[in-house]
MITORVEX-769764 format. One record per residue (C-alpha): x, y, z. Coordinates in steps of 0.25 Angstrom, whole numbers, always signed. Layout:
N
+-------+-------+-------+
|    c1 |    c2 |    c3 |
+-------+-------+-------+
|     X |     Y |     Z |
...
+-------+-------+-------+
***
This chain:
474
+-------+-------+-------+
|    c1 |    c2 |    c3 |
+-------+-------+-------+
|  -145 |   -47 |   -12 |
|  -131 |   -50 |   -16 |
|  -119 |   -49 |    -6 |
|  -104 |   -48 |    -9 |
|   -94 |   -58 |    -3 |
|   -89 |   -47 |    +6 |
|  -103 |   -44 |   +11 |
|  -105 |   -59 |   +13 |
|   -92 |   -60 |   +21 |
|   -95 |   -48 |   +30 |
|  -109 |   -53 |   +33 |
|  -103 |   -67 |   +37 |
|   -93 |   -61 |   +46 |
|  -104 |   -57 |   +55 |
|  -111 |   -70 |   +54 |
|  -112 |   -82 |   +64 |
|  -101 |   -89 |   +55 |
|   -91 |   -78 |   +57 |
|   -94 |   -78 |   +72 |
|   -93 |   -93 |   +73 |
|   -80 |   -93 |   +66 |
|   -74 |   -83 |   +76 |
|   -79 |   -91 |   +88 |
|   -72 |  -103 |   +83 |
|   -59 |   -96 |   +80 |
|   -60 |   -90 |   +94 |
|   -62 |  -104 |  +100 |
|   -50 |  -110 |   +92 |
|   -41 |   -98 |   +97 |
|   -40 |   -93 |   +83 |
|   -47 |   -80 |   +85 |
|   -40 |   -69 |   +93 |
|   -52 |   -60 |   +96 |
|   -67 |   -63 |  +101 |
|   -75 |   -66 |   +88 |
|   -83 |   -53 |   +86 |
|   -87 |   -49 |   +72 |
|   -82 |   -35 |   +67 |
|   -93 |   -25 |   +68 |
|   -85 |   -14 |   +60 |
|   -76 |   -15 |   +48 |
|   -61 |   -18 |   +51 |
|   -53 |    -6 |   +47 |
|   -39 |    -9 |   +41 |
|   -28 |    +2 |   +41 |
|   -13 |    +4 |   +43 |
|   -13 |   +11 |   +56 |
|    -3 |    +6 |   +66 |
|    -9 |    -6 |   +74 |
|    -5 |   -11 |   +88 |
|    +4 |   -24 |   +88 |
|    +0 |   -36 |   +97 |
|   +13 |   -34 |  +105 |
|   +25 |   -25 |  +105 |
|   +31 |   -25 |   +91 |
|   +46 |   -26 |   +88 |
|   +44 |   -23 |   +73 |
|   +36 |   -11 |   +68 |
|   +40 |   -12 |   +54 |
|   +46 |   -22 |   +44 |
|   +55 |   -22 |   +32 |
|   +55 |   -35 |   +24 |
|   +66 |   -36 |   +13 |
|   +59 |   -48 |    +5 |
|   +70 |   -55 |    -3 |
|   +61 |   -62 |   -13 |
|   +66 |   -74 |   -20 |
|   +74 |   -82 |    -9 |
|   +87 |   -77 |    -4 |
|   +97 |   -88 |    -3 |
|  +100 |   -90 |   +12 |
|  +111 |  -100 |    +9 |
|  +119 |   -88 |    +2 |
|  +115 |   -77 |   +12 |
|  +111 |   -81 |   +26 |
|  +113 |   -96 |   +29 |
|  +127 |  -101 |   +27 |
|  +128 |  -116 |   +26 |
|  +142 |  -123 |   +28 |
|  +136 |  -136 |   +24 |
|  +131 |  -131 |   +11 |
|  +145 |  -125 |    +8 |
|  +151 |  -138 |   +12 |
|  +142 |  -146 |    +3 |
|  +141 |  -137 |    -9 |
|  +136 |  -144 |   -22 |
|  +133 |  -157 |   -14 |
|  +119 |  -162 |   -15 |
|  +109 |  -158 |    -5 |
|  +107 |  -169 |    +5 |
|   +92 |  -168 |    +6 |
|   +79 |  -164 |    -1 |
|   +76 |  -150 |    -7 |
|   +64 |  -144 |   -12 |
|   +67 |  -137 |   -25 |
|   +59 |  -126 |   -31 |
|   +65 |  -127 |   -44 |
|   +68 |  -142 |   -46 |
|   +73 |  -140 |   -61 |
|   +85 |  -133 |   -56 |
|   +87 |  -140 |   -43 |
|  +100 |  -145 |   -38 |
|  +104 |  -153 |   -26 |
|  +118 |  -147 |   -25 |
|  +121 |  -139 |   -13 |
|  +125 |  -124 |   -16 |
|  +134 |  -118 |    -5 |
|  +133 |  -103 |    -5 |
|  +143 |   -95 |   -13 |
|  +144 |   -84 |    -3 |
|  +151 |   -84 |   +10 |
|  +144 |   -82 |   +24 |
|  +150 |   -74 |   +36 |
|  +146 |   -70 |   +50 |
|  +141 |   -56 |   +52 |
|  +138 |   -47 |   +64 |
|  +140 |   -50 |   +78 |
|  +130 |   -61 |   +77 |
|  +138 |   -68 |   +66 |
|  +127 |   -70 |   +56 |
|  +132 |   -77 |   +44 |
|  +128 |   -70 |   +31 |
|  +132 |   -71 |   +16 |
|  +142 |   -62 |   +10 |
|  +131 |   -58 |    +1 |
|  +125 |   -50 |   +13 |
|  +136 |   -42 |   +18 |
|  +127 |   -30 |   +22 |
|  +117 |   -39 |   +29 |
|  +129 |   -44 |   +37 |
|  +131 |   -30 |   +43 |
|  +117 |   -31 |   +50 |
|  +118 |   -46 |   +54 |
|  +117 |   -42 |   +69 |
|  +104 |   -35 |   +65 |
|   +97 |   -46 |   +58 |
|   +90 |   -60 |   +61 |
|   +94 |   -70 |   +51 |
|   +83 |   -81 |   +50 |
|   +89 |   -93 |   +43 |
|   +77 |  -103 |   +44 |
|   +66 |   -96 |   +37 |
|   +56 |  -106 |   +30 |
|   +43 |  -105 |   +21 |
|   +44 |  -119 |   +15 |
|   +38 |  -116 |    +2 |
|   +48 |  -114 |   -10 |
|   +40 |  -105 |   -19 |
|   +43 |   -90 |   -19 |
|   +29 |   -86 |   -19 |
|   +25 |   -95 |    -8 |
|   +37 |   -92 |    +1 |
|   +35 |   -77 |    -1 |
|   +21 |   -79 |    +3 |
|   +25 |   -86 |   +15 |
|   +36 |   -76 |   +20 |
|   +27 |   -64 |   +16 |
|   +13 |   -68 |   +19 |
|   +13 |   -80 |   +28 |
|    +9 |   -91 |   +19 |
|   +13 |   -97 |    +6 |
|    +0 |   -94 |    +0 |
|    -3 |   -81 |    -7 |
|   -13 |   -70 |    -5 |
|    -9 |   -67 |   +10 |
|    -5 |   -54 |   +16 |
|   +10 |   -50 |   +15 |
|   +18 |   -48 |   +28 |
|   +18 |   -33 |   +27 |
|    +2 |   -33 |   +26 |
|    +1 |   -41 |   +39 |
|   +10 |   -32 |   +46 |
|    +3 |   -19 |   +42 |
|   -11 |   -25 |   +44 |
|    -7 |   -29 |   +58 |
|    +1 |   -16 |   +62 |
|    -3 |    -5 |   +52 |
|    +8 |    +5 |   +49 |
|   +15 |   +17 |   +57 |
|   +14 |   +25 |   +44 |
|    +1 |   +29 |   +37 |
|    +8 |   +37 |   +26 |
|   +16 |   +25 |   +20 |
|   +11 |   +11 |   +17 |
|   +12 |    +1 |   +29 |
|   +17 |   -10 |   +20 |
|   +27 |    -6 |    +9 |
|   +34 |   -15 |    -1 |
|   +47 |   -11 |    -8 |
|   +48 |   -19 |   -21 |
|   +60 |   -22 |   -30 |
|   +63 |   -16 |   -43 |
|   +66 |   -30 |   -48 |
|   +52 |   -34 |   -46 |
|   +42 |   -38 |   -36 |
|   +44 |   -51 |   -28 |
|   +37 |   -65 |   -32 |
|   +22 |   -63 |   -29 |
|   +23 |   -48 |   -31 |
|   +13 |   -40 |   -24 |
|    +8 |   -52 |   -16 |
|   +21 |   -49 |    -7 |
|   +14 |   -37 |    -1 |
|    -1 |   -40 |    -3 |
|   -10 |   -39 |    +9 |
|   -17 |   -52 |    +5 |
|   -31 |   -52 |   +12 |
|   -27 |   -41 |   +22 |
|   -33 |   -28 |   +18 |
|   -26 |   -21 |    +6 |
|   -21 |   -10 |   +15 |
|   -10 |   -19 |   +20 |
|    -4 |   -22 |    +6 |
|   +10 |   -18 |    +4 |
|   +13 |    -5 |    -4 |
|   +24 |    -6 |   -14 |
|   +34 |    +4 |   -16 |
|   +41 |    +3 |   -29 |
|   +56 |    +0 |   -31 |
|   +58 |   +12 |   -40 |
|   +55 |   +27 |   -40 |
|   +44 |   +31 |   -38 |
|   +42 |   +21 |   -28 |
|   +28 |   +25 |   -26 |
|   +20 |   +30 |   -38 |
|   +11 |   +42 |   -38 |
|   +15 |   +48 |   -24 |
|   +15 |   +62 |   -30 |
|    +1 |   +68 |   -34 |
|    -1 |   +75 |   -47 |
|    +4 |   +90 |   -46 |
|   -11 |   +95 |   -47 |
|   -14 |   +87 |   -35 |
|    -2 |   +89 |   -26 |
|    -5 |   +95 |   -12 |
|   -18 |  +100 |    -8 |
|   -26 |   +95 |   -20 |
|   -21 |   +81 |   -17 |
|   -24 |   +82 |    -2 |
|   -39 |   +87 |    -5 |
|   -41 |   +75 |   -15 |
|   -35 |   +65 |    -5 |
|   -44 |   +70 |    +6 |
|   -56 |   +69 |    -3 |
|   -52 |   +55 |    -8 |
|   -50 |   +50 |    +6 |
|   -63 |   +55 |   +11 |
|   -70 |   +48 |    -1 |
|   -62 |   +35 |    +2 |
|   -65 |   +35 |   +16 |
|   -80 |   +36 |   +14 |
|   -80 |   +26 |    +4 |
|   -72 |   +16 |   +13 |
|   -82 |   +19 |   +25 |
|   -93 |   +14 |   +16 |
|   -85 |    +1 |   +13 |
|   -80 |    -5 |   +26 |
|   -71 |   -17 |   +25 |
|   -66 |   -14 |   +11 |
|   -52 |   -16 |   +14 |
|   -47 |   -14 |    +0 |
|   -54 |    -1 |    -1 |
|   -48 |    +4 |   +12 |
|   -34 |    +0 |    +7 |
|   -36 |    +8 |    -5 |
|   -41 |   +20 |    +2 |
|   -29 |   +19 |   +12 |
|   -19 |   +18 |    +0 |
|   -25 |   +31 |    -6 |
|   -23 |   +38 |    +8 |
|    -9 |   +32 |   +10 |
|    -5 |   +36 |    -4 |
|    -7 |   +51 |    -1 |
|    +1 |   +50 |   +12 |
|   +12 |   +43 |    +5 |
|   +15 |   +54 |    -5 |
|   +23 |   +60 |    +6 |
|   +27 |   +48 |   +15 |
|   +31 |   +39 |    +4 |
|   +40 |   +49 |    -3 |
|   +47 |   +52 |   +10 |
|   +49 |   +37 |   +13 |
|   +54 |   +34 |    +0 |
|   +64 |   +45 |    -1 |
|   +77 |   +39 |    +1 |
|   +84 |   +52 |    -2 |
|   +81 |   +56 |   +13 |
|   +91 |   +45 |   +17 |
|  +106 |   +48 |   +20 |
|  +117 |   +43 |   +11 |
|  +122 |   +34 |   +21 |
|  +108 |   +27 |   +21 |
|  +108 |   +26 |    +6 |
|  +122 |   +19 |    +7 |
|  +117 |   +10 |   +18 |
|  +106 |    +4 |    +9 |
|  +115 |    +4 |    -3 |
|  +107 |   +15 |   -11 |
|  +121 |   +20 |   -16 |
|  +123 |    +6 |   -23 |
|  +116 |    +1 |   -35 |
|  +115 |   -13 |   -30 |
|  +108 |    -9 |   -17 |
|  +101 |    +4 |   -20 |
|   +87 |    -1 |   -24 |
|   +86 |   -11 |   -13 |
|   +92 |    -2 |    -3 |
|   +82 |    +9 |    -7 |
|   +71 |    +0 |    -4 |
|   +77 |    -4 |   +10 |
|   +78 |   +10 |   +13 |
|   +64 |   +14 |    +9 |
|   +59 |    +2 |   +18 |
|   +67 |    +8 |   +30 |
|   +61 |   +22 |   +27 |
|   +47 |   +16 |   +26 |
|   +48 |    +9 |   +39 |
|   +53 |   +21 |   +45 |
|   +41 |   +29 |   +41 |
|   +31 |   +18 |   +47 |
|   +29 |    +8 |   +36 |
|   +26 |    -5 |   +43 |
|   +31 |   -16 |   +33 |
|   +41 |   -14 |   +21 |
|   +44 |   -26 |   +12 |
|   +56 |   -24 |    +2 |
|   +56 |   -34 |    -9 |
|   +67 |   -39 |   -18 |
|   +62 |   -42 |   -33 |
|   +56 |   -55 |   -38 |
|   +65 |   -67 |   -35 |
|   +77 |   -58 |   -32 |
|   +83 |   -69 |   -23 |
|   +78 |   -81 |   -31 |
|   +92 |   -86 |   -35 |
|   +88 |  -100 |   -42 |
|  +100 |   -97 |   -50 |
|  +112 |   -87 |   -51 |
|  +113 |   -86 |   -36 |
|  +127 |   -83 |   -36 |
|  +125 |   -70 |   -43 |
|  +110 |   -67 |   -40 |
|  +111 |   -68 |   -25 |
|  +123 |   -58 |   -23 |
|  +116 |   -48 |   -32 |
|  +103 |   -47 |   -24 |
|  +111 |   -47 |   -11 |
|  +119 |   -36 |   -15 |
|  +106 |   -28 |   -18 |
|   +99 |   -31 |    -5 |
|  +110 |   -34 |    +6 |
|  +114 |   -20 |    +9 |
|  +100 |   -13 |    +9 |
|   +95 |   -24 |   +18 |
|  +106 |   -23 |   +28 |
|  +105 |    -7 |   +27 |
|   +90 |    -8 |   +31 |
|   +93 |   -15 |   +44 |
|  +105 |    -6 |   +47 |
|   +96 |    +7 |   +44 |
|   +84 |    +2 |   +52 |
|   +94 |    -1 |   +64 |
|  +101 |   +13 |   +63 |
|   +87 |   +20 |   +63 |
|   +82 |   +12 |   +75 |
|   +71 |    +5 |   +66 |
|   +76 |    -9 |   +66 |
|   +71 |   -13 |   +79 |
|   +57 |   -10 |   +74 |
|   +58 |   -14 |   +60 |
|   +58 |   -28 |   +56 |
|   +67 |   -31 |   +44 |
|   +66 |   -44 |   +35 |
|   +75 |   -49 |   +24 |
|   +72 |   -62 |   +17 |
|   +65 |   -69 |    +6 |
|   +54 |   -80 |    +4 |
|   +65 |   -91 |    +3 |
|   +79 |   -96 |    +3 |
|   +87 |  -105 |    -7 |
|   +91 |  -120 |    -7 |
|  +105 |  -124 |    -4 |
|  +106 |  -131 |   -17 |
|  +109 |  -127 |   -31 |
|   +98 |  -123 |   -41 |
|  +102 |  -121 |   -56 |
|  +116 |  -126 |   -56 |
|  +119 |  -118 |   -69 |
|  +116 |  -105 |   -62 |
|  +116 |  -108 |   -47 |
|  +105 |  -104 |   -38 |
|   +96 |  -109 |   -26 |
|   +82 |  -114 |   -26 |
|   +71 |  -109 |   -16 |
|   +71 |  -113 |    -1 |
|   +60 |  -109 |    +8 |
|   +63 |  -120 |   +19 |
|   +75 |  -112 |   +25 |
|   +80 |   -98 |   +22 |
|   +84 |   -85 |   +28 |
|   +80 |   -71 |   +31 |
|   +83 |   -60 |   +41 |
|   +76 |   -50 |   +50 |
|   +80 |   -38 |   +57 |
|   +74 |   -28 |   +67 |
|   +60 |   -28 |   +73 |
|   +62 |   -37 |   +85 |
|   +71 |   -47 |   +78 |
|   +84 |   -52 |   +84 |
|   +97 |   -47 |   +77 |
|  +110 |   -55 |   +74 |
|  +102 |   -68 |   +74 |
|  +102 |   -80 |   +65 |
|   +90 |   -88 |   +67 |
|   +86 |  -102 |   +61 |
|   +94 |  -111 |   +52 |
|   +93 |  -120 |   +40 |
|   +99 |  -133 |   +38 |
|  +114 |  -135 |   +34 |
|  +110 |  -133 |   +19 |
|  +101 |  -121 |   +21 |
|   +89 |  -129 |   +16 |
|   +79 |  -130 |   +27 |
|   +77 |  -121 |   +40 |
|   +80 |  -130 |   +51 |
|   +82 |  -122 |   +64 |
|   +72 |  -111 |   +69 |
|   +64 |  -111 |   +56 |
|   +56 |   -98 |   +53 |
|   +44 |  -101 |   +44 |
|   +38 |   -89 |   +37 |
|   +26 |   -89 |   +47 |
|   +36 |   -88 |   +59 |
|   +42 |   -76 |   +52 |
|   +29 |   -70 |   +51 |
|   +25 |   -73 |   +65 |
|   +38 |   -67 |   +70 |
|   +36 |   -54 |   +62 |
|   +22 |   -52 |   +67 |
|   +27 |   -54 |   +81 |
|   +38 |   -43 |   +79 |
|   +28 |   -33 |   +74 |
|   +20 |   -36 |   +87 |
|   +10 |   -44 |   +81 |
|    +4 |   -58 |   +86 |
|    +6 |   -66 |   +73 |
|    -8 |   -74 |   +75 |
|   -15 |   -60 |   +77 |
|   -11 |   -54 |   +64 |
|   -23 |   -59 |   +56 |
|   -34 |   -55 |   +47 |
|   -48 |   -60 |   +46 |
|   -51 |   -67 |   +33 |
|   -64 |   -73 |   +29 |
|   -59 |   -87 |   +33 |
|   -53 |   -82 |   +46 |
|   -40 |   -75 |   +51 |
|   -28 |   -75 |   +43 |
|   -14 |   -69 |   +46 |
|    +1 |   -69 |   +43 |
|    +4 |   -82 |   +51 |
|   -10 |   -87 |   +53 |
|   -11 |  -102 |   +53 |
|    +4 |  -104 |   +54 |
|   +12 |  -107 |   +66 |
|   +21 |   -95 |   +65 |
|   +30 |   -93 |   +77 |
|   +37 |   -81 |   +81 |
|   +52 |   -83 |   +80 |
|   +56 |   -78 |   +94 |
|   +71 |   -81 |   +92 |
|   +72 |   -70 |   +82 |
|   +65 |   -59 |   +90 |
|   +74 |   -49 |   +98 |
+-------+-------+-------+
***
């Protein structure tokens, strides 16, 4: 009799080899619970789950700036760089694009000034962020250490430089579920300029059950397709059909325990019906006041689009969504050339809405429980790339991002790069330190957020020395 690979693995999980492995893991301190095989299928759902300890953050909004915002020109002023403009860099640099490389130092064309009571120095390109300087924590010492976009995106977004792993939002919703059962737990707001590098891999659930994959909301109307049923099915006919379909689906699923993709598909059908009302309400920005529209820049053509997505993110979290990621388009911040024009343009588009999100959450009493992130997968080099059309090459050895709310100290600048902004040298925050800190803020022990795979346990920070960055915690 032939058996499927799935049947073989299920049988092996109850065999002596599986028990022996569990015993060895326990002996080495790598197994958190006594080694006992599962006697019933594991059920995966999005119901709220208890944290390991009291959480500071209950939800997260990540503004992911794909391409690599230049920290030299936005967050990390360097007097020595200004002083030695156009001199040769006195050291070694790893270029991503050697053909256009230059060793000439390039001072920022934009002025920096202190903001807020904390005196945080920020670029003139970010005037609105300056108004919330006392509410954010600016980290100037981020590091992934791999200069390719895709690998660094993977590091920041999935924990490792390799592909195929679950996204951060998938891990959080797997561990904690969602307060809302009428909206997706993990929502992705994409840019009309295109999806970021790696596309859907940015929000895939990897080898976690498909239930934890991000749900994309389109950047233009209708933001979710097919929310309205055909006229002939509206009301009672649709309700009867969905009840009958749900009954058949549940019976079919009960006969196939452990089929997580099937369970996710059934859940998506049930969620879609609930979203006909809940999603329309969440996405209806006409319910917001004129003052709120102005705050996010919806009254200005440059900021209307990104501001609308930031406001939608707030409305989703307000309704119990656990994790929202707002993406900028493919390589929006990747200024290998034309930085003197390109960087002001993208800052103009995003600065006011990003600051408005912090202000709005704070005014509504939501900032304390909502973790806000702003940052990309890398920064830029301190030298000129493309002398005929000046830009900066990739740099993942020292760059900046900021956090706010959700248990993070405010009005704080943490870490530092060297005198040229090339390498993180003080209080270095690796991507796995960042992830360990996020999980801790959500009330999760980083080494306990794991998933059983055929070759053992795996998690967001599994196998890496991720430290909780205590100095940035409130």
